[in-house]
C-alpha positions as CSV (number, residue, x, y, z in Angstrom):
1,M,-22.1,0.6,4.0
2,P,-24.2,2.4,6.6
3,D,-24.3,1.2,10.2
4,L,-21.1,-0.7,10.1
5,D,-18.9,-0.8,13.1
6,L,-15.8,-2.0,11.3
7,A,-14.5,-2.3,7.8
8,V,-11.5,-4.7,7.5
9,V,-9.0,-4.4,4.6
10,V,-6.6,-7.2,3.8
11,V,-4.1,-6.4,1.0
12,T,-2.6,-9.5,-0.7
13,W,0.3,-10.1,-3.1
14,N,1.2,-13.7,-3.9
15,S,-0.3,-14.6,-0.5
16,M,-1.6,-18.1,-1.2
17,R,0.5,-19.8,1.5
18,E,-0.9,-17.7,4.3
19,I,-4.2,-16.3,3.3
20,D,-6.4,-19.1,4.6
21,I,-4.9,-18.8,8.1
22,C,-5.4,-15.1,8.0
23,L,-9.0,-15.1,6.8
24,N,-10.2,-18.1,8.7
25,S,-8.9,-16.8,12.0
26,L,-10.1,-13.2,11.3
27,L,-13.6,-14.3,10.3
28,A,-13.9,-16.5,13.3
29,D,-12.9,-13.7,15.6
30,L,-15.2,-11.2,13.9
31,A,-18.1,-13.7,14.3
32,E,-17.5,-13.8,18.1
33,S,-16.9,-10.1,18.4
34,G,-20.4,-8.8,18.1
35,L,-19.2,-6.2,15.7
36,N,-21.2,-5.4,12.5
37,S,-18.3,-5.7,10.1
38,R,-17.3,-6.4,6.5
39,V,-14.0,-7.7,5.2
40,I,-12.5,-6.5,1.9
41,V,-9.6,-8.2,0.2
42,V,-7.5,-6.1,-2.2
43,D,-5.1,-8.0,-4.4
44,G,-2.1,-6.2,-6.0
45,A,-1.7,-8.3,-9.2
46,S,-0.8,-11.6,-7.7
47,T,0.5,-14.3,-10.0
48,D,0.0,-17.3,-7.7
49,G,-3.8,-17.5,-7.9
50,T,-4.6,-15.6,-4.7
51,P,-7.5,-13.6,-6.0
52,D,-9.2,-16.6,-7.7
53,H,-8.8,-18.6,-4.5
54,V,-10.3,-15.9,-2.4
55,A,-13.2,-15.4,-4.8
56,Q,-14.0,-19.1,-4.8
57,K,-13.5,-19.9,-1.1
58,Y,-14.7,-16.7,0.5
59,P,-17.6,-15.4,-1.7
60,Q,-19.0,-13.4,1.2
61,L,-16.0,-11.1,1.2
62,G,-15.5,-8.0,-0.9
63,L,-12.8,-8.5,-3.5
64,I,-10.9,-5.9,-5.5
65,V,-8.3,-7.0,-8.0
66,S,-5.8,-4.4,-9.1
67,P,-4.4,-5.1,-12.6
68,D,-1.0,-3.8,-11.5
69,N,1.1,-4.0,-8.3
70,I,0.4,-0.4,-7.2
71,G,1.9,-0.8,-3.7
72,F,0.6,-1.5,-0.2
73,G,-0.7,1.9,0.7
74,R,-2.5,2.4,-2.6
75,C,-4.1,-1.0,-2.4
76,N,-5.3,-0.2,1.2
77,N,-6.7,3.1,-0.1
78,L,-8.7,1.2,-2.7
79,G,-10.2,-0.9,0.1
80,L,-10.9,2.1,2.3
81,K,-12.7,3.9,-0.5
82,H,-14.7,0.8,-1.4
83,A,-15.7,0.6,2.3
84,G,-17.1,4.2,2.1
85,F,-14.5,6.2,4.0
86,E,-15.0,9.1,1.6
87,S,-18.7,9.3,2.5
88,A,-20.7,10.6,5.5
89,D,-21.9,7.1,6.4
90,A,-18.5,5.5,6.7
91,P,-18.0,2.6,9.2
92,R,-17.0,3.7,12.7
93,A,-13.5,2.3,12.2
94,A,-11.2,0.8,9.6
95,Y,-8.9,-2.1,10.3
96,M,-5.9,-2.9,8.1
97,I,-4.4,-6.3,8.8
98,N,-1.7,-8.1,6.8
99,P,-2.3,-11.4,5.1
100,D,0.6,-13.1,6.9
101,T,-1.2,-13.0,10.3
102,Q,-3.3,-15.2,12.5
103,T,-5.9,-13.5,14.7
104,H,-6.3,-14.9,18.2
105,P,-9.7,-14.9,19.9
106,G,-10.9,-11.6,21.2
107,A,-8.2,-9.5,19.5
108,T,-10.4,-7.5,17.1
109,R,-12.9,-6.6,19.9
110,A,-10.1,-5.6,22.2
111,L,-8.7,-3.2,19.5
112,F,-12.1,-1.8,18.8
113,D,-13.0,-1.2,22.4
114,T,-9.7,0.5,23.1
115,L,-10.1,2.7,20.1
116,M,-13.6,3.8,21.2
117,S,-12.7,4.1,24.9
118,D,-11.4,7.6,24.6
119,E,-12.1,10.3,22.0
120,K,-8.5,11.3,21.8
121,I,-7.4,7.9,20.7
122,G,-7.3,7.7,16.9
123,L,-5.1,4.7,16.2
124,V,-4.5,1.3,17.8
125,G,-2.4,-1.8,17.0
126,A,-2.2,-5.4,18.4
127,Q,0.4,-7.2,20.4
128,L,2.3,-9.3,17.9
129,T,4.2,-12.5,18.2
130,Y,6.3,-14.3,15.5
131,G,5.2,-17.6,14.0
132,D,7.2,-19.5,16.6
133,G,5.4,-17.7,19.4
134,T,8.3,-15.4,20.4
135,F,7.8,-11.7,21.2
136,Q,7.7,-9.2,18.4
137,H,7.9,-5.4,18.9
138,A,4.6,-4.0,17.7
139,A,5.0,-0.3,18.3
140,F,7.8,2.2,17.9
141,H,8.9,5.8,18.5
142,F,9.0,7.9,15.4
143,P,12.4,7.2,13.6
144,G,15.3,9.5,14.3
145,L,19.1,9.5,14.0
146,R,19.6,7.3,17.1
147,Q,17.8,4.4,15.4
148,M,20.0,4.8,12.3
149,Y,23.1,4.8,14.5
150,A,21.9,1.6,16.3
151,E,21.3,-0.1,12.9
152,F,24.7,0.7,11.3
153,F,27.3,1.5,13.9
154,A,26.4,0.0,17.3
155,T,27.9,-3.3,18.5
156,P,25.7,-6.1,17.2
157,G,22.9,-6.7,19.6
158,R,23.4,-3.5,21.6
159,F,20.5,-1.1,21.8
160,I,18.3,-3.5,19.8
161,E,15.7,-3.8,22.6
162,G,15.9,-0.4,24.1
163,G,14.3,3.0,23.6
164,F,17.5,4.2,21.9
165,N,16.5,2.1,19.0
166,G,12.9,3.2,19.1
167,R,11.5,0.3,21.0
168,Y,9.1,0.4,23.9
169,P,10.1,-1.7,26.9
170,R,8.6,-5.2,27.2
171,R,7.3,-4.5,30.6
172,L,4.6,-2.3,29.0
173,Y,3.4,-5.2,26.9
174,E,3.6,-7.6,29.8
175,A,1.5,-5.3,32.0
176,G,-1.4,-6.1,29.8
177,E,-2.9,-2.6,29.6
178,P,-3.0,-0.4,26.5
179,F,-0.1,2.0,26.4
180,K,0.6,5.2,24.5
181,V,3.0,4.9,21.5
182,D,4.1,7.0,18.5
183,C,3.2,4.5,15.8
184,V,2.2,0.8,15.5
185,L,3.6,-1.8,13.1
186,G,1.5,-1.8,9.9
187,A,0.6,-5.5,10.3
188,T,-2.4,-4.3,12.3
189,M,-3.8,-0.8,12.3
190,M,-7.3,0.2,13.4
191,I,-8.3,3.8,12.9
192,R,-11.4,5.9,13.7
193,R,-13.4,7.2,10.8
194,E,-13.0,10.8,12.1
195,V,-9.2,10.4,11.9
196,I,-9.5,9.3,8.3
197,A,-11.8,12.2,7.5
198,S,-9.3,14.7,9.0
199,T,-5.9,13.2,7.9
200,G,-6.7,11.3,4.7
201,M,-5.5,7.8,4.0
202,F,-2.1,6.3,3.2
203,D,0.2,8.7,1.3
204,A,0.4,7.2,-2.2
205,Q,4.0,8.4,-2.6
206,F,5.1,5.5,-0.4
207,F,5.0,2.3,-2.6
208,M,5.9,0.0,0.2
209,Y,7.3,0.5,3.7
210,C,7.0,3.5,6.1
211,E,3.5,4.3,4.9
212,E,2.2,3.4,8.4
213,I,4.8,5.6,10.1
214,D,3.8,8.5,7.8
215,W,0.1,8.1,8.6
216,A,0.8,7.8,12.3
217,W,2.9,10.9,12.2
218,R,0.1,12.8,10.5
219,I,-2.4,11.4,13.0
220,H,-0.1,12.6,15.8
221,D,0.3,16.1,14.3
222,A,-3.5,16.3,14.0
223,G,-3.8,15.9,17.8
224,W,-4.8,12.2,18.0
225,E,-3.0,9.6,20.1
226,A,-2.0,6.0,19.4
227,R,-2.1,2.9,21.6
228,C,-0.7,-0.6,21.5
229,V,-3.2,-3.1,23.0
230,P,-1.5,-6.1,24.6
231,A,-4.9,-7.8,25.1
232,A,-5.2,-8.0,21.3
233,H,-3.0,-10.9,20.3
234,V,-2.1,-11.4,16.6
235,T,0.6,-13.7,15.3
236,H,2.6,-12.0,12.5
237,F,4.5,-14.6,10.5
238,G,6.2,-11.6,8.9
239,G,7.9,-10.8,5.6
240,Q,7.0,-13.7,3.4
241,S,6.0,-11.5,0.5
242,T,9.0,-9.1,0.7
243,Q,11.5,-12.0,1.1
244,Q,10.6,-13.1,-2.4
245,V,12.6,-10.2,-3.8
246,K,15.2,-9.3,-1.2
247,P,17.4,-6.9,-3.3
248,R,14.3,-5.0,-4.5
249,A,12.9,-5.0,-1.0
250,I,16.1,-3.3,0.3
251,V,15.9,-0.5,-2.3
252,N,12.1,-0.1,-1.7
253,L,12.7,0.1,2.1
254,W,15.3,2.8,1.9
255,A,13.5,4.7,-0.8
256,S,10.6,5.0,1.5
257,R,12.7,5.9,4.5
258,I,14.4,8.6,2.5
259,Q,10.9,9.9,1.5
260,L,10.0,10.0,5.2
261,F,13.2,11.9,6.1
262,F,12.4,14.5,3.5
263,K,8.9,14.9,4.7
264,Y,9.7,15.3,8.4
265,Y,13.3,16.1,9.0
266,P,14.7,19.7,9.0
267,T,17.7,20.5,6.7
268,W,20.4,19.9,9.4
269,K,19.0,16.5,10.2
270,L,18.8,15.5,6.6
271,A,22.5,16.3,6.2
272,I,23.5,14.1,9.1
273,A,21.1,11.3,8.0
274,S,22.7,11.4,4.5
275,R,26.2,10.9,5.8
276,M,25.2,8.2,8.2
277,L,23.2,6.3,5.5
278,A,26.1,6.5,3.0
279,E,28.6,5.2,5.5
280,G,26.2,2.5,6.8
281,M,25.7,1.2,3.2
282,R,29.4,1.2,2.6
283,R,29.9,-1.0,5.6
284,K,27.1,-3.4,4.5
285,I,28.6,-3.6,0.9
286,K,32.0,-4.5,2.4
287,R,30.5,-7.4,4.4
288,E,28.0,-8.7,1.8
289,R,28.9,-11.6,-0.5
290,D,25.7,-11.8,-2.6
291,P,26.4,-9.6,-5.7
292,E,22.7,-8.6,-6.2
293,V,22.4,-7.5,-2.6
294,R,25.7,-5.6,-2.9
295,T,24.2,-3.8,-5.9
296,A,21.1,-2.9,-3.9
297,Y,23.2,-1.5,-1.1
298,E,25.2,0.5,-3.6
299,T,21.9,1.9,-5.1
300,V,20.9,3.0,-1.6
301,R,24.3,4.6,-1.0
302,Q,23.9,6.7,-4.1
303,M,20.4,7.6,-3.1
304,A,21.8,8.9,0.2
305,K,23.6,11.7,-1.6
306,G,20.2,13.2,-2.5
307,L,19.6,14.0,1.2
308,R,22.4,16.5,1.2
């Protein structure tokens, strides 16, 4: 796909309820952006008719249908490879956006312009709001022990908004200017082609969750910077697909977090994380009434032993 400014990849899985809002708003914004772009939908073995719906209603889009649910990162990689990011004439940037989103006017161009405004910027993400219009944190510090403490042991509500829990202050979003971050939420990620060429794509070891943190960490370690762009507004309805299988989602989330810990934590930090995670899961089991969710927490508690 020579001479493309932007290749957009949307990964779907049983996304019929939200895909029209996502694609209609995205395509309208791209049409106004002036960017030479193409959108590729990659479906991970949906059973609700999503791929047939996309093929019939949006024939102008690229569509890849995986016969198996191979995970979020691998599906995105299929789209990136289809867009040419393994070749010399790759588009200038790749944009990964979740299907449970609504793009507001000017968002895509604001992301692209920020990404291209400085050669040291390799990754950008949008300002997110929930479906009811309330603020959503869209960028985070790389995860450490403080975030785990805040999740399991802090007084409910305490530290949730602060830097102790990996959040950036709201005043940075409200200021309206792009600000430097460690990583952006995977709902929107726009990345330079040079970054993809030097860092690779999503790590296929992560089936779901944490894959965007891992890639952002690799981007950081390679010397690039990330920005959150408040001028780029995207509504993120958030979590519809994962809520379909909550117990499995709990296990998938912590399996990915543990993979991340192994990849980036030194031995001493792994030992502390193991004990914190095991105790945190024990507390959750004690409070939980749903037997399937309790089983999921117990599975994670046993997984925590592998960190020692």
